[in-house]
N, C-alpha and C positions, 0 to 999 in steps of 0.2 A: 504494500500500500504506500510505497514511497512517493508515488505520483500525487497521492492525496495530501501528503505532508507538505510538499512544496507549493501546492496550489490551494491550500485550505481557505485562505482569505478570499481568493477569487471564487471558489465554489460557494462559500457562504453568502456572497453577494448575488448569486444567481437565484432566479425564481424557479427555474426548471433546468433539467439536464437530460440529454439523450445519449445513452451509452450503449456500446456493443459489449455484450457479456457472453461468456462461454459456459456451457454446462459440463464440458469435459476439457481437460488440458490439451491444448493444441500446440503450445510452444513452451520452452523452458521458463521457469520462474513466474508462470502466469497465475494470477489470482482468478478464482472462479466466481461465478455469479453470486454465490452466497456471501463471500467475503465482501464484495462490492455492495451488496444489499445491506449488510450489517453496518458497514462504514458509513454509507449515506444515511441510513436510519439514525445513526449517532449524530449526524449533522442536521437532523430534523427534516430529511427528505422522505417522501413516501412514493413507492412504486405504484404507478397508476395505469400503465399499459405495457404490453409485451407484443413484439412482432418478430416472428422467426426470420432470420437472414441467411443462415447456412444450415442446410439439411443434407445429411448423408444420403446419396442417391441409392446406395445398396440396401440400407436398413430403414430409411425413412425417418431416422431419428434426428431431431433438432440438435445441432451442435452449438450454434450461436444464435443470439437474439438481441434485438434492440430493446432497451428498457427506458421508458419515459418516467422520470422522477420529478415530482413537484414539491417545492418547499412548503411545509405545513405552516399555517399562520401561527404567530406567537400567541401563546395562551396566557 
């Protein structure tokens, strides 16, 4: 999650984020979707939509998807 560390202030200024996330590791040192979900949840973002973007042709399994996150209003 090093990318989140250096851009935390920028992310917190955002109202929404669209991120490509992976269900399975596709390259070295990759964080999977659940790691990203937990990190963004800790920054007060909520996942509101998913769209498949990479599907294995042989198995039909979704490997990557785009996730739309919206910042929750301050309570």
